[in-house]
N, C-alpha and C positions, 0 to 999 in steps of 0.2 A: 361883460362875461368873464368870469374868471376860467382859460381853459383848461381844458381836463389834464392835460400834459404841459411842461414845460419841455421846451427843447434846447439841445447845446451843439452847435454845429463845430462836432471835432474837425470834421474835415477843412472849412475852412481857416480854423484856428490852426491848424500844423502847417498849412501853407504860408501862412502869415510869419510865423515863426521860421520856415525856411528862408522868407523874405528877408527878415530882420533878427535873423541867429546872435548879433552882436549886440542886440538891445534886449538887457534882463526887464523881466515882468511887464513887455507890452500891451498895451490894454486899448483897444478900440472897442467903442459900445456899438458901433454899427455891425461889426463882426458878433458880439456876441447874444446881438438881438435876433441875427437871422436864424430860420428855423429849418432844424433838420429831422423830415420825418425817419430817417434812419438811426436817430439818436434820443427816442423819445423817453423823460424819464419820469416816473408817475410822481407827481405833486404827494407832497408829505412825506417821500422818502429821505430819508435822514443819513446816508450813506453807513447804516452801522452795521457792525460786522460780529456785535454780538447779541446775546438776548438776555431776559431778566427772569430766572424760574423759583417763583415762590415756595420754597422746599419746607415741608414739615414732616419731621422723625417721630415715631412713636416707638420708646426703647420697650425689651422686653423684660420688664419689672418682677423680678421674682423677689423684690424685698420690701412689697407695699411703701413704696417711695423713701426708705430709711436710708438709700445710697445712690450717689448720681452715677449716670453713666455716662461716658465719653463718647462723643458722636464726631466724626470726622466725614468730609465728603472730597472725594476724588475725580479727576477727568480718567480716570483708568485704575486696574485689579490693583489694589494695594497691597494683595498677596502674592503678587507675580514678582519674577524680574524684568530686567532689559526692557524696561519699560520708558516714556516720559511721563509718569506718574507726577501727578501734580495737586499737592493739598489746595483744595478751594476755600474753604472754611472748615472749621471746629467748635465744639461748644459741649453743652453737657444737657441731660436731661434723664426725667425720674417720673415715677407714678403718674399721674395724669399732666404734667408739664412736660409736653414734647418738646423740641427742639424747631425751631419755628426759623426759618433764615431766608431772607431775600437775597439771591445770589447771581452773579454775572458769569454767562459761557459764551464759547465761542457758538456764533449760528451753527456751525457743522457739529456740535456735540449731540449727540444722540441718546447717550445713556451716561448717569452720573451712578458713581460707586459710593456707597454709603458702608462706613462701617461704625460698628459698635463694638466698646469694649465695656464687659460688665466688672461690678466692684471685683471679682476674682482674676480680671486682667487678659478675660479669653476675649478672642476677638471674633465678631463674624461680619460678613460683608455681604451686603443686599444690593440690586441693581436698580435703577428707575429708569424709564424710558420718559425722555425729554424732547425727544424729536419736534414736537409741536407743540409743547405743552408750554404754558405761563404758571401750571401750578401742577408741585410733584408731593404725593405722601408717599412716603416709605414707612411699612408696618412692622416692625416686628413683633409686636406683639398677638399680633392676630394670627402668627405662622409660630407657635411656641417651640424653639429650638430643644427642649428638654420632652421627650416622650414617651409615654409606657408604654411597652407591647402585649397588644390582647392574644389571647389565647388563638394558636397558630388555626386556620380554616383547612388547614391543607393534612395529606397523611403523617401522621407522626409515630404510628410505628408499623413495623411490615407486614401487610396483610395482603391476601390474595382475594382480590375482587370477587363477591358472589356470582356475578354473571361471567367469569371466565370459563374457558374451556378447561375440561380435567380430563385426563388419562382412564380415570376412573371411570368413567362411563362409556369406556369401551371393554366391556365384559368379554368371557370366555364363553361364547355361543354354544348352543346343543348342535349337535351332529357336525362334530370336528372328527377329523380324521389323525389319530394319535401316536405320533411318532418316536422309534426307539434310536437307538444310536447308529444304527445302517444306514448306510447311503441312499440318499431320495433323492427325484428329482420333482420339486413339485408342480402342479397342474392348474390350469385355468377354472375360474368358479369354484375353488373348491377351498375348506377352510382346514388348517393344521394347528395341532396342537402339541409343544414340546414339554411334560410335566417338570414338575420339579425334581431336581434329584438326575436327571438324566441330561449327559452331554453327548451333543452330537456336531460335528465337525466336517459331516458329508452331506451337507443339504445343500441342493443347487435350487437357486432361485431364478428360475429361464427367463430372458427377454422375450419379449413379444406376448407374453402370455398375460392375458389381462384377468384381475378379480380373483386376485391369489390372497389371502388373507393367512398369517402366521401369528400364531399363538405363543409366547416362550416364557415359560417358568423354571425352565432347565438354563441350557447354555449352549450356546452354537456360535460359530466362528465360521464366517465368507471368505474364503482364500483368495478367489479369483474375483476378477469385476463381475458385478451384475447389475441389470437394470431392474426398475419396477415400472410398470405400465399403467395402464387406465384402471381405479378402482383397488390399487392393491391396498393391502395392509399389513403394517407390521406391529404387533403390541407386545410390549415387553411386559410379563406380568411381576407381580411382586415376587423377588429374589431372582428372577429371571435375568439374565446378561445375553448381549447379542453385540457381535462384535465385527466388525467390516475391514477385512486387512488390505482390501485395494479399492481402487475408486470403486463410486458407488454413484450412479448415474439414475434420479428420478425422473426421466423424461413424459412419462403420463402425466395425467390430469387425474385431479380429485383422489390423489394418493394421500393416506392418512398414516403417521407413524404415531404411536401412543407409548410413550415410557409410564409405567406405573410406578407411586412410590414404593422405594424398595427394589427398584429396577435399574439397568444400567443399559445404555447404547453407546458403543464406543466405535466412531468413526475414524476409523486411523490413517485415511487415504482423502485423497478429494470428493467432494461429493457435490452434487449440483441436482438441486430441489426443483422440480416441473411446476406446472400450471396447477394454480389452485390445491396445490399440498400443504396438508396442515400437519405439522409436529406439534403434538404436543408431550410436556415432559413434567412429570411428576416427580419422577425419578431422579438420575443422574444422566446428562447426555455430556458426551465427552466428546470432541469435533477437532481434526484440522483444518484442512482447508476447505469450510464450506462455501457455495454458491446459490445464492438465491437470486438466478436470473432471469426465470421464466414469470412471464404473466401470475402475480397477485399468491405468489407461495406467503403462508405464515408459519412463526415459530412461536406458542404460547410455552412460556417456562415456569411452572409453579414449583419447580425444583431447582437443582444445581446443574448448569450451563456452562461446562468448561470448553474454550475454543481457542485456536491460536489465531487464524483466519478467517472474516466472515465478509463476505460482498454481498450486497443485497442491490437490486436495483428493478426497476418494471414494474412497482406497485407491490412488490414485498414489503414485510411487517415483521415485526418482531416484536412480542407484549412479555416482559420479562417480569413475574410477580413474585421471585422471591432472590435468587443470585445467580447471578451472572457475571463469570470472568472470561475477558475476553485479551486477547495481546492485541490486536488488529481490527478494527471494524471499519469499514470503506460500504460508502454508499452514495448512489445518483437516481436523476430520474424521482419520479414520484411514489417516494417509499416512507415509512414510518417507524421507530421505536418508540413504543412506551413503554415505558418503566414504573413499575409500582412497587417495586422492591431496591436490592443493589447492585448496580453496576459498577464492576473496576475492570479499567481499560488500560493499557498503554497506548494505544492510540483511536481515535475514532473519528475520521476524516469523510466529509458529507460533501456534496456538492449537488448542483441545481436543487429542486423543490423537498428535499428530505425533510421532515419533520419530526423532531425529540420532543414527546410528550415526558416529561419527567416528573411522578407525582411522590418518591422519594428520594432514593439517597444515588448520587454518581460519583465515582471518583475516577478522572481520567488523567494519565500523564500529560496527552496531548490532544485538546479538542479543535478540530480544523473543520469550520465553515467555509470550503473553499470556494464558493462562487456560485450565483445562479438562484439565490432565495431561499437559502436554509433556513431553518425555522427550528430553534428552542423554546419550547412552552414550559420554562422552569417554573412549578410548584413546588420545589420544596429546596434539595440540597445538591449543588453543583459544585465541586470544585476539583480543579484542574492545576498541572505545574504550568503549561504554557495554552492559550486560546488566543487562536487566530480568524479573524473572522472578514470574510469578503462578501459584500451583498446578504450579510447575515442579518437576521430577525431575534431579537430575543425576547421574551417575554416575562416578568419573573412578579408572581405572585404575592400576596401579602404575606410574610413570616418566613419567605425562603430566604435563600443564600447562595449567590453566584462567587464563585472566587479564583480566584488564579493567580501565579506568582509572575509572569509575565502575560504581557496583552499585546497583541498588533490588531488593528483594523481599519476598517476601509469601506464607506458606505455602507454602514452597517446601523442598525437603530436598537438600543436597548431599553425597554422600558420597566422602571421598576415601581410597583404598586406598592401602596400602604406602608408598611415598615421592612420591605424588602430591600436586603444589602447587596450590593456589590463592589466587591472590593477587590484591588490589585496592589501584590506583595505580598509579605511572608504569608506561604502556606505550610510552614514545618509543623504543624499541630496534626497535620495531616497523614504526614509520612508517607507523600506518593511518589513513586515512580518518578525520575528526575528525566526533563525534556531537554533539549538542545534546538527544538524546530524554530523556536521565536528567538529573538536577540532580549538579554537581560532588559526588564523596564517596561515602561507602556509607551507604545507609540501609538500615535492617534495618526493616519495619514491624509485621510479624506473624509469629509460628511461622516463621520461617526456623530450620533447623537444619541445621548445619555436623556430618557425622559423620566420624569417624576410625576405621579399619579397618587393624590392625597386619597386617604379611605379609611372612613369611621375615626377622623382629625389624628391619622397617624399618617408622617412623611418617610420616606423612603431614605437609604442614605448609600451615596457613591463617595468609594473610600478608596484612594491610593495612599497606603500607607507606609510603601518602602520603594524601593530602586528609584532609577532615573525616569522621568516623564519627558518625552518630545514629543514634538511635531514633525514631519519631514522639514527638508530643505526650504519648501517652496513655500512653509507657512501660509498655506491658501485653506479655509473654512476647515479646519482640522478637526474640533472636538466641539460640538453647542450642548450645553446643556440647558434644557428647558423644562417646563413647569414647577410642579409644588416639589423641592428635594432641596438635602444637603449636600452639598458637594465637598470632603475633605482631602485635601490634595495635601500632604504631607511634606514631598519632597518638594524642591526647587523646581519651578517650571516659568518658561519664557512666558511673556503677558500676550504673545501671540499665540499661543493653544488655543485660547477660549475664542472662538470666533463667535458666536453667537451665546450669550446668556439672557435670557427670556422667562417670564413668571413669575413665580416666588422662590427663587434659587438663591439659597446661602451658600456663600463660599467661606472655609476655614480651614484652617491648617492641621486640623487633629478634630474628631468626631467631639459635639455638642450633643447630637442624639443620643440617647440613650434607649438601646432594645434590648430586651428582657432574653435571655436565651429561652430558646425551642429545640426540640428535636431534629427542625428544618432548619436551623441557621448555626449550627458549629454553638460556639461559645458566647453569641452573639455579640452585643457591641455597649461598651464603657463609656460614658460621656468624660471628657477631659474635666479635671477637678479644679484645674485652673490654681490658684495661689494656693485655696482653701480658705482664706480669710479675709472677707471681704472689706475694702477699703475705699475712702471719697478720692476722686483725685487730688493733688495740691493746687490751690487757687493761691493768686489767679495764674489763669491756663496761659501759657506761651503758646501763640499759633504762628508759626512761619509755613507761609502759604508758598505756592508756586507760580501763583497767579502770576506773568508777565502780558508787558505790552510795549507796541512802538509807537510815538505818535507821530504824523506827517504831515507837515504844516506846508501854506501857502503865504505870502507875505505882504501881497497886493491888493488886499481887501479896500475897497467893493471891485476894485478891476480882477479881473479874472488872472493877468499873468502868463504864464509860460504853463502851466497846470503840469508841473513836472515831481511836486508834492517834495521837495528836499530843501525848503526853504528853512526849515529848520526840523530836523528829526532827532529824536531823542527815546530811550525806552526808559518805563517804570519797573524795578523788579525789589527782590527782596522785602517783600510787602509783609509786615510782621505787627501782631498785635497782642495783648494781654486781656483776657476775659475774666470775671468774675464768675461767682457760683449763678447769678440773675444772667447771665450769657450778654453784659454790656460789658463796652471795651473801656479800658482805663487810659491806656496809651498806646499809641499808632506809630510806626516808623515803616518807612520807604526809600528806596534809591534810586536816583535818575542819574542816566551816563546820557551826555549830549554825544550823537553820533556825526549830524552834519549840519552844515550851515549854510546853504546855497544861494543866500541873497546877499546884498549889499546896504541892506538898511541897517540902523542901529535895534537891536532885538533882546527884552529881556522874557522871562519866563515868570508867569506866576501860576496860582491856584487857589480856584473859591470851594470853599467847602458848601456847596449851598446848602445843606440840612442842618447847619451847624451856624450860630449867633456868633460875632467877634468875640463876646465876651466868654464865651464857651471851650476858647481853644487857645493853647499855649505852642509855641515853640520854644521847646525844650531844647536843643543843639543841632546842629548842622554842619557837615564836612567843611573847616575853616572858617567855619562863622558863616558862610557865604549867603545863609536864608534869612530872611526878615520879616514878621509878620506885620501886616502894614495896617495903619491908624486910619480913622475916617470910613472905614467900611462895616454894611450891615451885617453880611455876611464874613464868617470868618476868612481871611486871605493870607497867602503869605507869597512875596515876592522871593522865588528858588533861585533864579539868577539873575543880577540885574542887568549884566553884560554877557550875554549868550557867548562872544569871542573869547571871551577871557577865558573860558571853561577851556578852551584848546589850547590856551597859549596865544592867541591872535590878539594885536593890539586894536585894529580896527577891523571895520566890518569889511568881508570880501568872502571871495567862494571858497569855501573850506571842505573838504571831503564829497565834493561831488563831480568832479573833475579828473577824470585817472590819469591824465597829463599829468598832473599835477602833485606837487606835495601832499603826503597824508598829515593830518593834526592828529596825535593821540591825545585822549582824554581820557575821564576818569569817574567812576562811580560817585555819585554826593549823598550822602544819608541825610534825612531828616528825620526827628525824634520830636514827637507832636504830644503832647497830656491835654486831659479833658476835664473841665471842672468839676464835671460830673458823669456818669456814666451814660454812653451813647450805644445808638444799636449798630450793629455792625453794617447793617443795611445803610446808615447815615454815611458812610465814608468809603462804600464799595467806589469801583471804577464808574460806576454811573453816574455817580453825587460827587465825583471829584472832578471839577472844571476846571482843566488846565487850559490856558491860554497864551499867546504870546502879545507881550506889547511891543508895537512896532515906534520909534521914533524915541520922542523924550517922555521918559515916565513921569508926567504933570497929574496935576489934582482936578484939572479945569476939564477936560474933555479929551482924556488919552484913547490913542488908537489901538485899540484890543481886537484880536481874532480869536474867536470860541470853536469848538465845533459845532457845526448843525444842530438846531434845539436846544440850546444852551444860551443862557442869558449873560449879557457882561456883570462887570462887578459895578457898583455906587460910582467909578471914577468916571463911566463913559454916561453921555447926557445924550447922545443922538440914536434914531431909531437903526438899532444891527439889522432891520430883516430878517430876525431870526439866523444868521450868517447863511444864508441862501441867498441866489441873487433868482431874476427873474426866471432863468434857465434851470432852477434848482441845483445850480450848481453849488459846490462848498470849497472851504478853504483849509480845511483840515479832514485826519482820518484818522480813525482810532484801530490799530491793527493788535489782536489777539498773541501775538508772539512777538519777542525779543529779536527776532532772527530775521524781520522784514528787510528784504534788498528793496532798497528805495531808486527810484529810477537815476539814470546820470543826469547830469546838467544839462538842460534844452530837450530832455527826451520827456514826451508827455506821459503820464500814468496809463492811461489806454492804449500807449504802445509800447510803453515798458512789459505791461500786465494782459494781455489780449483778450483775456476772459472778465475783465474788469467792465468794459461795455456792457456784455451781454449780464453782467450782475445788476448793473446799473439801471439798465431798461428794464428788466424783471421787478426791479421795486426790493432786491437783496435777496431772491427766492431761488433764482439760479445761479452755478457755479461760485456757491456762498464759500469754496477755498481758494478763489482768484490770486488771492496775495500769497499763494503756494507754487505758483507758476508765473515765475517770469519769462521774458523773454530773450532770450540771451544775446551779451553783448550789450543789452538797453539798461542796465542797471549796475550800480556802483558793487565792486568786488574787490578791491583793492585791499 
């Protein structure tokens, strides 16, 4: 019965090497057969570090199949800078003919970046998750980037809600005591009336007296400090004026101050509003320093409210239904600002659980959510020069605009619905006061999330249109863009800025979403017109990929040898090809650079094109004419290096570039150009179907010794059974590493000692430590 696991004794092998370190590739069948339960390798594991993904890309065809769209696939965001971006593949698509390709990526690759370039040369990037997928679909067509704005569902004109408190509800009652111009001290439980045309600056509003009601149609000024206690009312009737020249303390409960339309209340000193106090302004309220510091006071502004500083806390609320001008509004604790009109402010600084419900227009030089979980529900228009958010939550409804010149964010979430806009950059059109509280540009410090939610087939826009864009120096979880949204980032930005991009996110450099103007979004957004005239790409398309690999081989098959995987090490880079409009290849080129040869056998290097018959391929050229097409093969075969050592300038086999105590020999890249008799699919020549192999000893036509990667078949020149190039213990003689910067082991150092994570990766069947080749043991790999 076949064992569930094959096992290999790394421990015994290592001790054997120590005993016979002067012998290269020592092989002892008894050692190989010994089982070690600590080194179980699953049957069938081929030591693969790559995976194949079948990708389908549906383009957003706006031309009914008349023009081709170019499709490019990258391992990182191609619109960013400072990245290790690699072009993995490219081609064209149009109409109902998608781009379909089988591509090879690293096992550790979790996402692919797909760039669509339309006939107007406009670029859009979408992201697909390939964490565990063998197939992936990127559909630009189901998320059209050109949207038309529906009518805004939010407030479009200034309007006082019908349910709002009104000062006119507080009418002049019967039974009042009419005042003249003489001095008077008001008494508790009494109603007073100062008629129109009468001025009296000698009214005393005594402290400690409850339920005093004063109705003013004339004018009065309170020169000294006065206090309002429980149940007191001041009602400023039309044409009436009340002025408080000194501090005003409303320390009582259930106080009402009402200013009718045409009336004016001037608070020229410090004012403190008490418990459950209600201030209703239908006229004009002018304040200096106003503190709403006790439980549940409320201001309802239906007229004009002008203030220097207002502080709100402890359940206080401000409802603005018309015009509210304030120099500085500060708030904390559980408080609320509801805006149904216009707010113009130099600074609004909020902490803790402060909530702003903005249903119309707010223009603020500096808007600061200073921490503790403040919330802005932006249902219309919020524009500021500087926006700072710490633990803030911003929700923008469809049709709304959130705009700022400079931004700083940390631990904050901004959700945009429908065709909402969040823009950072130029706000000169709004003529705001200038703020210097936030440094220039957009800074995403840590865990800032911009979330898009599609509504009525409309998608929101996140638009950084000018300034600098930067994460902090730590580059850790800075900005995540999720959901259904276009993110247009025009300035250059570091690839590390975007921590997560999940969902139907479209990345662009300038907006391709068109959002019509409404009263809530300024002038809307015009989409990028591109070149103005649609054109097809020029065929054939030249595709210069960034794919690169290292092959690390052992030469002693079927014996295991010293397992240092350095008997021949070479890289393959600069893979390029040309494609026609049918996405088939007409030419193909690649470069191979020999790196090391830690063996004493004669070695040659070949490659078999497993999907192409011999007659279908020609070797057009190779550096120094080193390569040849091999005759007598069923599949197309190239002998790339007939003598590996000659590529190092070494005349005979010997340890080359694996012993740090010896001379390092230089080599160079060798380019190979291949043509095909008819177009072939790119998947036919991707790295999975390029069967590289070593020839050990003489290159003869009878039964030569070839060493391939596990799972690959030998050429027609091999007659014996290769056992799938694995042994009884499921060990292999070659590794393909998806990088050209692999640090191979020093001479005599086993791969598992040079890379401590290698064994765990192998035992897990490739599930754990997939990036094992990025973590070498210091002093165990060749670095000379």
